[in-house]
N, C-alpha and C positions, 0 to 999 in steps of 0.2 A: 768418303771411302769409295764412292761410285767412280771416281776418276783415277784410282790407283790400280796398277797392273802388276802382275807377276809374270816374269819373262824367264823361260827355261830353255835348255839345250843351246846355250850360248857358246860360241867359240871361246876357248880359253885365252885368246888374244884380245878379246873385247874388254875395254875398260869403260869408265863412266862417260868419257867424251864421245866414244864411238856409239854408246847406247843412246846418248842424246841425239847424235846425228841421225841414227836410224829412225827414231820416233819423231824427230822434228820434221821429217818429210810428210808426216801425217797431220801434225798439229803442234800446238804450243806445249812444250815440255817444261814443267815446273821443277822436277828433279829426276835424277836417274842415278841408280847405285848398283854396281856390280858387287856381289858378295865375294869377299876374299877370305882365304884361310889365314891362319896365323903367320904363315910364311910369305904372304902377299900374293899367292896364286889364286886365280879365279876358281870359284866353285862351280861355274857354269850356269849360274842363274843370277837374277837381280830383280829390281823393282823400279818402276817408272810411274811418275805422277804426271798426268796430263792436266791441262788447264780446266777442262770441263768433262762432264760425263759423255757428251756427244763425241768429243775428240778421242776419249778412251775407247768408246764403242767403235769408232772408225779405225783406230789402231789395231783392235782385235780383228776386225774384218780384213784389213789390208795386210797386216803383218804376220798373223798367225799362220804358220806353215811356210812362210817365206824364207828363202835362202839368204842368210847373212853371214858373210865371212866363212862360207863353205859348210854351214850347218842350217838345217831347217828349224827355225825357232818356234817355240810355243808361247803364245800370249793369251793370258786369261785375266779375269778380274781377280784382284787380290782378295783372298778370303780373310775375314776378321780373325784375329788371334783368339784362341780359346781362353777364356778367363779362368778356367779351372786349372789348378796346378797339376802337373804331371805326376808328382810324387808327394806323398804326405809325410 
């Protein structure tokens, strides 16, 4: 979990391949996924898994606040999903 990142404020033009390209400049990308709505449009955020914790840390340092495709992106560590159900 230490090498998984949450990426927000993405341009709606960015897809998985572009996300890989952005993060590959910092380190080895294991996976990258832009979240889409049911109509196939980007929701403006995604997730990236780097090869190591060190590469994930470097991605946060170098890419958080950087301008990508006309938007200043936000890069943070991915928070673990809450195991508690939202509704009973």
